[in-house]
CHARMM internal coordinates of N, CA and C (Angstrom, degrees):
IC EDIT
DIST 1 N 1 CA 1.4024
DIST 1 CA 1 C 1.5574
ANGL 1 N 1 CA 1 C 103.77
DIST 1 C 2 N 1.3613
ANGL 1 CA 1 C 2 N 110.88
DIHE 1 N 1 CA 1 C 2 N 137.66
DIST 2 N 2 CA 1.4658
ANGL 1 C 2 N 2 CA 117.63
DIHE 1 CA 1 C 2 N 2 CA 177.38
DIST 2 CA 2 C 1.5014
ANGL 2 N 2 CA 2 C 111.09
DIHE 1 C 2 N 2 CA 2 C -82.42
DIST 2 C 3 N 1.3895
ANGL 2 CA 2 C 3 N 111.09
DIHE 2 N 2 CA 2 C 3 N 170.01
DIST 3 N 3 CA 1.4836
ANGL 2 C 3 N 3 CA 115.54
DIHE 2 CA 2 C 3 N 3 CA 179.55
DIST 3 CA 3 C 1.5935
ANGL 3 N 3 CA 3 C 113.35
DIHE 2 C 3 N 3 CA 3 C -61.63
DIST 3 C 4 N 1.3579
ANGL 3 CA 3 C 4 N 111.80
DIHE 3 N 3 CA 3 C 4 N -21.69
DIST 4 N 4 CA 1.4707
ANGL 3 C 4 N 4 CA 118.60
DIHE 3 CA 3 C 4 N 4 CA -179.47
DIST 4 CA 4 C 1.4806
ANGL 4 N 4 CA 4 C 113.17
DIHE 3 C 4 N 4 CA 4 C -82.70
DIST 4 C 5 N 1.3988
ANGL 4 CA 4 C 5 N 115.26
DIHE 4 N 4 CA 4 C 5 N -12.04
DIST 5 N 5 CA 1.4175
ANGL 4 C 5 N 5 CA 121.17
DIHE 4 CA 4 C 5 N 5 CA 177.70
DIST 5 CA 5 C 1.5783
ANGL 5 N 5 CA 5 C 114.96
DIHE 4 C 5 N 5 CA 5 C 100.78
DIST 5 C 6 N 1.2726
ANGL 5 CA 5 C 6 N 115.32
DIHE 5 N 5 CA 5 C 6 N -2.74
DIST 6 N 6 CA 1.5044
ANGL 5 C 6 N 6 CA 118.24
DIHE 5 CA 5 C 6 N 6 CA 176.20
DIST 6 CA 6 C 1.4726
ANGL 6 N 6 CA 6 C 108.53
DIHE 5 C 6 N 6 CA 6 C -85.71
DIST 6 C 7 N 1.3230
ANGL 6 CA 6 C 7 N 113.91
DIHE 6 N 6 CA 6 C 7 N 163.11
DIST 7 N 7 CA 1.4646
ANGL 6 C 7 N 7 CA 123.21
DIHE 6 CA 6 C 7 N 7 CA 178.65
DIST 7 CA 7 C 1.5711
ANGL 7 N 7 CA 7 C 109.13
DIHE 6 C 7 N 7 CA 7 C -100.71
DIST 7 C 8 N 1.3251
ANGL 7 CA 7 C 8 N 111.91
DIHE 7 N 7 CA 7 C 8 N 148.60
DIST 8 N 8 CA 1.5556
ANGL 7 C 8 N 8 CA 116.32
DIHE 7 CA 7 C 8 N 8 CA 173.77
DIST 8 CA 8 C 1.5276
ANGL 8 N 8 CA 8 C 106.46
DIHE 7 C 8 N 8 CA 8 C -132.61
DIST 8 C 9 N 1.2380
ANGL 8 CA 8 C 9 N 116.40
DIHE 8 N 8 CA 8 C 9 N 154.25
DIST 9 N 9 CA 1.4626
ANGL 8 C 9 N 9 CA 121.98
DIHE 8 CA 8 C 9 N 9 CA 172.12
DIST 9 CA 9 C 1.4881
ANGL 9 N 9 CA 9 C 110.67
DIHE 8 C 9 N 9 CA 9 C -113.54
DIST 9 C 10 N 1.3576
ANGL 9 CA 9 C 10 N 115.65
DIHE 9 N 9 CA 9 C 10 N 147.04
DIST 10 N 10 CA 1.4075
ANGL 9 C 10 N 10 CA 122.30
DIHE 9 CA 9 C 10 N 10 CA 177.78
DIST 10 CA 10 C 1.5107
ANGL 10 N 10 CA 10 C 108.91
DIHE 9 C 10 N 10 CA 10 C -141.11
DIST 10 C 11 N 1.2962
ANGL 10 CA 10 C 11 N 118.24
DIHE 10 N 10 CA 10 C 11 N 153.68
DIST 11 N 11 CA 1.4287
ANGL 10 C 11 N 11 CA 124.59
DIHE 10 CA 10 C 11 N 11 CA 179.56
DIST 11 CA 11 C 1.5193
ANGL 11 N 11 CA 11 C 107.21
DIHE 10 C 11 N 11 CA 11 C -116.10
DIST 11 C 12 N 1.3562
ANGL 11 CA 11 C 12 N 117.45
DIHE 11 N 11 CA 11 C 12 N 130.43
DIST 12 N 12 CA 1.4496
ANGL 11 C 12 N 12 CA 125.12
DIHE 11 CA 11 C 12 N 12 CA 179.05
DIST 12 CA 12 C 1.5278
ANGL 12 N 12 CA 12 C 107.54
DIHE 11 C 12 N 12 CA 12 C -125.18
DIST 12 C 13 N 1.3899
ANGL 12 CA 12 C 13 N 111.25
DIHE 12 N 12 CA 12 C 13 N 152.11
DIST 13 N 13 CA 1.4345
ANGL 12 C 13 N 13 CA 116.86
DIHE 12 CA 12 C 13 N 13 CA -176.53
DIST 13 CA 13 C 1.5661
ANGL 13 N 13 CA 13 C 109.84
DIHE 12 C 13 N 13 CA 13 C -131.10
DIST 13 C 14 N 1.3454
ANGL 13 CA 13 C 14 N 113.68
DIHE 13 N 13 CA 13 C 14 N 159.32
DIST 14 N 14 CA 1.4412
ANGL 13 C 14 N 14 CA 118.09
DIHE 13 CA 13 C 14 N 14 CA 174.43
DIST 14 CA 14 C 1.5260
ANGL 14 N 14 CA 14 C 115.61
DIHE 13 C 14 N 14 CA 14 C 53.67
DIST 14 C 15 N 1.3444
ANGL 14 CA 14 C 15 N 115.36
DIHE 14 N 14 CA 14 C 15 N -130.75
DIST 15 N 15 CA 1.3901
ANGL 14 C 15 N 15 CA 123.07
DIHE 14 CA 14 C 15 N 15 CA -175.70
DIST 15 CA 15 C 1.5575
ANGL 15 N 15 CA 15 C 112.07
DIHE 14 C 15 N 15 CA 15 C -63.02
DIST 15 C 16 N 1.3507
ANGL 15 CA 15 C 16 N 117.53
DIHE 15 N 15 CA 15 C 16 N -34.18
DIST 16 N 16 CA 1.4194
ANGL 15 C 16 N 16 CA 118.83
DIHE 15 CA 15 C 16 N 16 CA -176.93
DIST 16 CA 16 C 1.5367
ANGL 16 N 16 CA 16 C 106.80
DIHE 15 C 16 N 16 CA 16 C -72.90
DIST 16 C 17 N 1.3581
ANGL 16 CA 16 C 17 N 121.70
DIHE 16 N 16 CA 16 C 17 N -34.22
DIST 17 N 17 CA 1.4045
ANGL 16 C 17 N 17 CA 120.99
DIHE 16 CA 16 C 17 N 17 CA 177.98
DIST 17 CA 17 C 1.5445
ANGL 17 N 17 CA 17 C 111.80
DIHE 16 C 17 N 17 CA 17 C -69.79
DIST 17 C 18 N 1.2704
ANGL 17 CA 17 C 18 N 115.48
DIHE 17 N 17 CA 17 C 18 N -33.61
DIST 18 N 18 CA 1.4498
ANGL 17 C 18 N 18 CA 119.90
DIHE 17 CA 17 C 18 N 18 CA 178.58
DIST 18 CA 18 C 1.5480
ANGL 18 N 18 CA 18 C 109.02
DIHE 17 C 18 N 18 CA 18 C -66.39
DIST 18 C 19 N 1.3256
ANGL 18 CA 18 C 19 N 114.54
DIHE 18 N 18 CA 18 C 19 N -44.81
DIST 19 N 19 CA 1.4928
ANGL 18 C 19 N 19 CA 120.46
DIHE 18 CA 18 C 19 N 19 CA 176.96
DIST 19 CA 19 C 1.4493
ANGL 19 N 19 CA 19 C 115.42
DIHE 18 C 19 N 19 CA 19 C -58.51
DIST 19 C 20 N 1.3807
ANGL 19 CA 19 C 20 N 113.32
DIHE 19 N 19 CA 19 C 20 N -46.71
DIST 20 N 20 CA 1.4616
ANGL 19 C 20 N 20 CA 114.81
DIHE 19 CA 19 C 20 N 20 CA -179.36
DIST 20 CA 20 C 1.5551
ANGL 20 N 20 CA 20 C 110.86
DIHE 19 C 20 N 20 CA 20 C -67.53
DIST 20 C 21 N 1.2441
ANGL 20 CA 20 C 21 N 118.62
DIHE 20 N 20 CA 20 C 21 N -40.06
DIST 21 N 21 CA 1.4604
ANGL 20 C 21 N 21 CA 122.75
DIHE 20 CA 20 C 21 N 21 CA 177.61
DIST 21 CA 21 C 1.5438
ANGL 21 N 21 CA 21 C 108.86
DIHE 20 C 21 N 21 CA 21 C -59.00
DIST 21 C 22 N 1.3454
ANGL 21 CA 21 C 22 N 119.87
DIHE 21 N 21 CA 21 C 22 N -45.43
DIST 22 N 22 CA 1.3865
ANGL 21 C 22 N 22 CA 125.54
DIHE 21 CA 21 C 22 N 22 CA 178.44
DIST 22 CA 22 C 1.5884
ANGL 22 N 22 CA 22 C 112.98
DIHE 21 C 22 N 22 CA 22 C -59.25
DIST 22 C 23 N 1.2752
ANGL 22 CA 22 C 23 N 112.93
DIHE 22 N 22 CA 22 C 23 N -42.02
DIST 23 N 23 CA 1.4886
ANGL 22 C 23 N 23 CA 116.27
DIHE 22 CA 22 C 23 N 23 CA 177.47
DIST 23 CA 23 C 1.5470
ANGL 23 N 23 CA 23 C 113.93
DIHE 22 C 23 N 23 CA 23 C -69.57
DIST 23 C 24 N 1.3291
ANGL 23 CA 23 C 24 N 116.89
DIHE 23 N 23 CA 23 C 24 N -37.79
DIST 24 N 24 CA 1.4447
ANGL 23 C 24 N 24 CA 124.54
DIHE 23 CA 23 C 24 N 24 CA 171.34
DIST 24 CA 24 C 1.4619
ANGL 24 N 24 CA 24 C 111.40
DIHE 23 C 24 N 24 CA 24 C -55.23
DIST 24 C 25 N 1.3852
ANGL 24 CA 24 C 25 N 114.71
DIHE 24 N 24 CA 24 C 25 N -45.86
DIST 25 N 25 CA 1.4641
ANGL 24 C 25 N 25 CA 120.44
DIHE 24 CA 24 C 25 N 25 CA 177.83
DIST 25 CA 25 C 1.5496
ANGL 25 N 25 CA 25 C 108.74
DIHE 24 C 25 N 25 CA 25 C -55.29
DIST 25 C 26 N 1.2877
ANGL 25 CA 25 C 26 N 115.00
DIHE 25 N 25 CA 25 C 26 N -46.22
DIST 26 N 26 CA 1.5146
ANGL 25 C 26 N 26 CA 114.84
DIHE 25 CA 25 C 26 N 26 CA -177.24
DIST 26 CA 26 C 1.4646
ANGL 26 N 26 CA 26 C 111.75
DIHE 25 C 26 N 26 CA 26 C -67.28
DIST 26 C 27 N 1.3022
ANGL 26 CA 26 C 27 N 120.11
DIHE 26 N 26 CA 26 C 27 N -29.92
DIST 27 N 27 CA 1.4612
ANGL 26 C 27 N 27 CA 117.84
DIHE 26 CA 26 C 27 N 27 CA 170.19
DIST 27 CA 27 C 1.4201
ANGL 27 N 27 CA 27 C 117.22
DIHE 26 C 27 N 27 CA 27 C -67.02
DIST 27 C 28 N 1.3890
ANGL 27 CA 27 C 28 N 114.82
DIHE 27 N 27 CA 27 C 28 N -26.68
DIST 28 N 28 CA 1.4740
ANGL 27 C 28 N 28 CA 120.59
DIHE 27 CA 27 C 28 N 28 CA 179.24
DIST 28 CA 28 C 1.5476
ANGL 28 N 28 CA 28 C 108.24
DIHE 27 C 28 N 28 CA 28 C -91.08
DIST 28 C 29 N 1.3313
ANGL 28 CA 28 C 29 N 118.85
DIHE 28 N 28 CA 28 C 29 N 5.68
DIST 29 N 29 CA 1.4739
ANGL 28 C 29 N 29 CA 118.62
DIHE 28 CA 28 C 29 N 29 CA 177.02
DIST 29 CA 29 C 1.4971
ANGL 29 N 29 CA 29 C 114.36
DIHE 28 C 29 N 29 CA 29 C 82.92
DIST 29 C 30 N 1.3855
ANGL 29 CA 29 C 30 N 119.61
DIHE 29 N 29 CA 29 C 30 N 9.75
DIST 30 N 30 CA 1.4711
ANGL 29 C 30 N 30 CA 122.00
DIHE 29 CA 29 C 30 N 30 CA 179.39
DIST 30 CA 30 C 1.5629
ANGL 30 N 30 CA 30 C 112.47
DIHE 29 C 30 N 30 CA 30 C -98.01
DIST 30 C 31 N 1.3285
ANGL 30 CA 30 C 31 N 113.46
DIHE 30 N 30 CA 30 C 31 N 146.18
DIST 31 N 31 CA 1.4033
ANGL 30 C 31 N 31 CA 121.85
DIHE 30 CA 30 C 31 N 31 CA 174.70
DIST 31 CA 31 C 1.5588
ANGL 31 N 31 CA 31 C 109.94
DIHE 30 C 31 N 31 CA 31 C -112.39
DIST 31 C 32 N 1.3331
ANGL 31 CA 31 C 32 N 113.43
DIHE 31 N 31 CA 31 C 32 N 165.88
DIST 32 N 32 CA 1.4778
ANGL 31 C 32 N 32 CA 118.25
DIHE 31 CA 31 C 32 N 32 CA -176.02
DIST 32 CA 32 C 1.5722
ANGL 32 N 32 CA 32 C 106.63
DIHE 31 C 32 N 32 CA 32 C -56.95
DIST 32 C 33 N 1.2776
ANGL 32 CA 32 C 33 N 119.40
DIHE 32 N 32 CA 32 C 33 N -39.72
DIST 33 N 33 CA 1.4513
ANGL 32 C 33 N 33 CA 122.97
DIHE 32 CA 32 C 33 N 33 CA -179.68
DIST 33 CA 33 C 1.5574
ANGL 33 N 33 CA 33 C 112.86
DIHE 32 C 33 N 33 CA 33 C -58.04
DIST 33 C 34 N 1.2451
ANGL 33 CA 33 C 34 N 114.85
DIHE 33 N 33 CA 33 C 34 N -32.43
DIST 34 N 34 CA 1.4562
ANGL 33 C 34 N 34 CA 119.66
DIHE 33 CA 33 C 34 N 34 CA 179.03
DIST 34 CA 34 C 1.5351
ANGL 34 N 34 CA 34 C 113.62
DIHE 33 C 34 N 34 CA 34 C -65.62
DIST 34 C 35 N 1.3195
ANGL 34 CA 34 C 35 N 115.88
DIHE 34 N 34 CA 34 C 35 N -25.48
DIST 35 N 35 CA 1.4731
ANGL 34 C 35 N 35 CA 122.15
DIHE 34 CA 34 C 35 N 35 CA 179.45
DIST 35 CA 35 C 1.4689
ANGL 35 N 35 CA 35 C 114.12
DIHE 34 C 35 N 35 CA 35 C -98.80
DIST 35 C 36 N 1.3036
ANGL 35 CA 35 C 36 N 119.37
DIHE 35 N 35 CA 35 C 36 N -0.24
DIST 36 N 36 CA 1.4911
ANGL 35 C 36 N 36 CA 121.72
DIHE 35 CA 35 C 36 N 36 CA -178.52
DIST 36 CA 36 C 1.5110
ANGL 36 N 36 CA 36 C 109.54
DIHE 35 C 36 N 36 CA 36 C -80.80
DIST 36 C 37 N 1.3063
ANGL 36 CA 36 C 37 N 113.87
DIHE 36 N 36 CA 36 C 37 N 146.87
DIST 37 N 37 CA 1.5503
ANGL 36 C 37 N 37 CA 116.98
DIHE 36 CA 36 C 37 N 37 CA 169.65
DIST 37 CA 37 C 1.4296
ANGL 37 N 37 CA 37 C 110.38
DIHE 36 C 37 N 37 CA 37 C -68.45
DIST 37 C 38 N 1.4030
ANGL 37 CA 37 C 38 N 117.89
DIHE 37 N 37 CA 37 C 38 N 146.64
DIST 38 N 38 CA 1.4305
ANGL 37 C 38 N 38 CA 124.45
DIHE 37 CA 37 C 38 N 38 CA 177.38
DIST 38 CA 38 C 1.5485
ANGL 38 N 38 CA 38 C 109.74
DIHE 37 C 38 N 38 CA 38 C -52.70
DIST 38 C 39 N 1.2417
ANGL 38 CA 38 C 39 N 119.70
DIHE 38 N 38 CA 38 C 39 N 134.53
DIST 39 N 39 CA 1.4920
ANGL 38 C 39 N 39 CA 126.86
DIHE 38 CA 38 C 39 N 39 CA 177.82
DIST 39 CA 39 C 1.4406
ANGL 39 N 39 CA 39 C 115.53
DIHE 38 C 39 N 39 CA 39 C 84.42
DIST 39 C 40 N 1.3383
ANGL 39 CA 39 C 40 N 120.98
DIHE 39 N 39 CA 39 C 40 N -3.41
DIST 40 N 40 CA 1.3921
ANGL 39 C 40 N 40 CA 125.07
DIHE 39 CA 39 C 40 N 40 CA 178.67
DIST 40 CA 40 C 1.5971
ANGL 40 N 40 CA 40 C 107.70
DIHE 39 C 40 N 40 CA 40 C -90.78
DIST 40 C 41 N 1.3267
ANGL 40 CA 40 C 41 N 115.11
DIHE 40 N 40 CA 40 C 41 N 129.22
DIST 41 N 41 CA 1.5035
ANGL 40 C 41 N 41 CA 118.34
DIHE 40 CA 40 C 41 N 41 CA -179.77
DIST 41 CA 41 C 1.5315
ANGL 41 N 41 CA 41 C 110.39
DIHE 40 C 41 N 41 CA 41 C -96.93
DIST 41 C 42 N 1.2889
ANGL 41 CA 41 C 42 N 121.28
DIHE 41 N 41 CA 41 C 42 N 143.96
DIST 42 N 42 CA 1.4863
ANGL 41 C 42 N 42 CA 121.98
DIHE 41 CA 41 C 42 N 42 CA 176.19
DIST 42 CA 42 C 1.6085
ANGL 42 N 42 CA 42 C 104.61
DIHE 41 C 42 N 42 CA 42 C -71.78
DIST 42 C 43 N 1.3258
ANGL 42 CA 42 C 43 N 111.36
DIHE 42 N 42 CA 42 C 43 N 145.78
DIST 43 N 43 CA 1.4796
ANGL 42 C 43 N 43 CA 118.08
DIHE 42 CA 42 C 43 N 43 CA 176.02
DIST 43 CA 43 C 1.5231
ANGL 43 N 43 CA 43 C 107.49
DIHE 42 C 43 N 43 CA 43 C -89.77
DIST 43 C 44 N 1.3583
ANGL 43 CA 43 C 44 N 116.67
DIHE 43 N 43 CA 43 C 44 N 125.04
DIST 44 N 44 CA 1.4193
ANGL 43 C 44 N 44 CA 120.62
DIHE 43 CA 43 C 44 N 44 CA -177.54
DIST 44 CA 44 C 1.5530
ANGL 44 N 44 CA 44 C 110.41
DIHE 43 C 44 N 44 CA 44 C -65.61
DIST 44 C 45 N 1.2968
ANGL 44 CA 44 C 45 N 113.88
DIHE 44 N 44 CA 44 C 45 N 145.83
DIST 45 N 45 CA 1.4735
ANGL 44 C 45 N 45 CA 121.30
DIHE 44 CA 44 C 45 N 45 CA 179.77
DIST 45 CA 45 C 1.5870
ANGL 45 N 45 CA 45 C 111.63
DIHE 44 C 45 N 45 CA 45 C -53.11
DIST 45 C 46 N 1.3784
ANGL 45 CA 45 C 46 N 116.01
DIHE 45 N 45 CA 45 C 46 N -36.74
DIST 46 N 46 CA 1.4497
ANGL 45 C 46 N 46 CA 118.29
DIHE 45 CA 45 C 46 N 46 CA 175.33
DIST 46 CA 46 C 1.4795
ANGL 46 N 46 CA 46 C 115.39
DIHE 45 C 46 N 46 CA 46 C -58.87
DIST 46 C 47 N 1.4117
ANGL 46 CA 46 C 47 N 113.10
DIHE 46 N 46 CA 46 C 47 N -34.89
DIST 47 N 47 CA 1.5030
ANGL 46 C 47 N 47 CA 114.71
DIHE 46 CA 46 C 47 N 47 CA 176.37
DIST 47 CA 47 C 1.5561
ANGL 47 N 47 CA 47 C 113.48
DIHE 46 C 47 N 47 CA 47 C -69.28
DIST 47 C 48 N 1.1975
ANGL 47 CA 47 C 48 N 118.33
DIHE 47 N 47 CA 47 C 48 N -36.39
DIST 48 N 48 CA 1.4655
ANGL 47 C 48 N 48 CA 126.42
DIHE 47 CA 47 C 48 N 48 CA 175.49
DIST 48 CA 48 C 1.5393
ANGL 48 N 48 CA 48 C 107.67
DIHE 47 C 48 N 48 CA 48 C -61.06
DIST 48 C 49 N 1.3702
ANGL 48 CA 48 C 49 N 114.09
DIHE 48 N 48 CA 48 C 49 N -45.58
DIST 49 N 49 CA 1.5221
ANGL 48 C 49 N 49 CA 115.44
DIHE 48 CA 48 C 49 N 49 CA 179.23
DIST 49 CA 49 C 1.4159
ANGL 49 N 49 CA 49 C 112.15
DIHE 48 C 49 N 49 CA 49 C -64.98
DIST 49 C 50 N 1.3570
ANGL 49 CA 49 C 50 N 121.04
DIHE 49 N 49 CA 49 C 50 N -41.58
DIST 50 N 50 CA 1.4687
ANGL 49 C 50 N 50 CA 122.40
DIHE 49 CA 49 C 50 N 50 CA 176.95
DIST 50 CA 50 C 1.4904
ANGL 50 N 50 CA 50 C 112.60
DIHE 49 C 50 N 50 CA 50 C -59.69
DIST 50 C 51 N 1.3246
ANGL 50 CA 50 C 51 N 118.63
DIHE 50 N 50 CA 50 C 51 N -38.97
DIST 51 N 51 CA 1.4552
ANGL 50 C 51 N 51 CA 124.87
DIHE 50 CA 50 C 51 N 51 CA 177.40
DIST 51 CA 51 C 1.5497
ANGL 51 N 51 CA 51 C 108.26
DIHE 50 C 51 N 51 CA 51 C -63.27
DIST 51 C 52 N 1.2203
ANGL 51 CA 51 C 52 N 115.79
DIHE 51 N 51 CA 51 C 52 N -44.13
DIST 52 N 52 CA 1.4687
ANGL 51 C 52 N 52 CA 119.93
DIHE 51 CA 51 C 52 N 52 CA 179.56
DIST 52 CA 52 C 1.5407
ANGL 52 N 52 CA 52 C 112.27
DIHE 51 C 52 N 52 CA 52 C -59.34
DIST 52 C 53 N 1.3014
ANGL 52 CA 52 C 53 N 111.71
DIHE 52 N 52 CA 52 C 53 N -47.13
DIST 53 N 53 CA 1.4729
ANGL 52 C 53 N 53 CA 119.90
DIHE 52 CA 52 C 53 N 53 CA 179.32
DIST 53 CA 53 C 1.5741
ANGL 53 N 53 CA 53 C 111.38
DIHE 52 C 53 N 53 CA 53 C -62.78
DIST 53 C 54 N 1.3122
ANGL 53 CA 53 C 54 N 113.13
DIHE 53 N 53 CA 53 C 54 N -44.31
DIST 54 N 54 CA 1.4571
ANGL 53 C 54 N 54 CA 115.85
DIHE 53 CA 53 C 54 N 54 CA -179.08
DIST 54 CA 54 C 1.5548
ANGL 54 N 54 CA 54 C 112.73
DIHE 53 C 54 N 54 CA 54 C -65.17
DIST 54 C 55 N 1.3333
ANGL 54 CA 54 C 55 N 117.31
DIHE 54 N 54 CA 54 C 55 N -37.03
DIST 55 N 55 CA 1.4922
ANGL 54 C 55 N 55 CA 119.91
DIHE 54 CA 54 C 55 N 55 CA -176.92
DIST 55 CA 55 C 1.4777
ANGL 55 N 55 CA 55 C 112.32
DIHE 54 C 55 N 55 CA 55 C -91.53
DIST 55 C 56 N 1.3130
ANGL 55 CA 55 C 56 N 118.30
DIHE 55 N 55 CA 55 C 56 N -14.51
DIST 56 N 56 CA 1.4595
ANGL 55 C 56 N 56 CA 121.02
DIHE 55 CA 55 C 56 N 56 CA 178.79
DIST 56 CA 56 C 1.6076
ANGL 56 N 56 CA 56 C 111.96
DIHE 55 C 56 N 56 CA 56 C 80.63
DIST 56 C 57 N 1.3031
ANGL 56 CA 56 C 57 N 113.70
DIHE 56 N 56 CA 56 C 57 N 9.13
DIST 57 N 57 CA 1.4653
ANGL 56 C 57 N 57 CA 114.97
DIHE 56 CA 56 C 57 N 57 CA 179.74
DIST 57 CA 57 C 1.5542
ANGL 57 N 57 CA 57 C 105.94
DIHE 56 C 57 N 57 CA 57 C -139.97
DIST 57 C 58 N 1.3212
ANGL 57 CA 57 C 58 N 117.98
DIHE 57 N 57 CA 57 C 58 N 149.72
DIST 58 N 58 CA 1.4498
ANGL 57 C 58 N 58 CA 122.99
DIHE 57 CA 57 C 58 N 58 CA -177.45
DIST 58 CA 58 C 1.5436
ANGL 58 N 58 CA 58 C 111.00
DIHE 57 C 58 N 58 CA 58 C -73.30
DIST 58 C 59 N 1.2764
ANGL 58 CA 58 C 59 N 117.86
DIHE 58 N 58 CA 58 C 59 N 148.70
DIST 59 N 59 CA 1.4568
ANGL 58 C 59 N 59 CA 122.64
DIHE 58 CA 58 C 59 N 59 CA -179.78
DIST 59 CA 59 C 1.5049
ANGL 59 N 59 CA 59 C 107.04
DIHE 58 C 59 N 59 CA 59 C -74.10
DIST 59 C 60 N 1.3736
ANGL 59 CA 59 C 60 N 115.67
DIHE 59 N 59 CA 59 C 60 N 154.35
DIST 60 N 60 CA 1.4592
ANGL 59 C 60 N 60 CA 122.09
DIHE 59 CA 59 C 60 N 60 CA 173.26
DIST 60 CA 60 C 1.4793
ANGL 60 N 60 CA 60 C 108.50
DIHE 59 C 60 N 60 CA 60 C -149.11
DIST 60 C 61 N 1.3386
ANGL 60 CA 60 C 61 N 116.09
DIHE 60 N 60 CA 60 C 61 N 173.32
DIST 61 N 61 CA 1.3843
ANGL 60 C 61 N 61 CA 122.07
DIHE 60 CA 60 C 61 N 61 CA 179.76
DIST 61 CA 61 C 1.5135
ANGL 61 N 61 CA 61 C 113.93
DIHE 60 C 61 N 61 CA 61 C -83.45
DIST 61 C 62 N 1.2932
ANGL 61 CA 61 C 62 N 116.60
DIHE 61 N 61 CA 61 C 62 N -4.78
DIST 62 N 62 CA 1.4282
ANGL 61 C 62 N 62 CA 119.72
DIHE 61 CA 61 C 62 N 62 CA -175.42
DIST 62 CA 62 C 1.4722
ANGL 62 N 62 CA 62 C 115.64
DIHE 61 C 62 N 62 CA 62 C -98.49
END
COOR INIT
IC SEED 1 N 1 CA 1 C
IC BUILD
């Protein structure tokens, strides 16, 4: 919603879309764990960092 009270639509792709959805989840009171399938564990950031160091490239969602 704009400052004037009207609504606008936008289209996001890839990482931007994930980020926007993530922030909307926060506004709705949801956390990542709420969206995970039962039995799936989150991967710690440290593990992602080790993977990036081992491969020489940063991790991404794609």
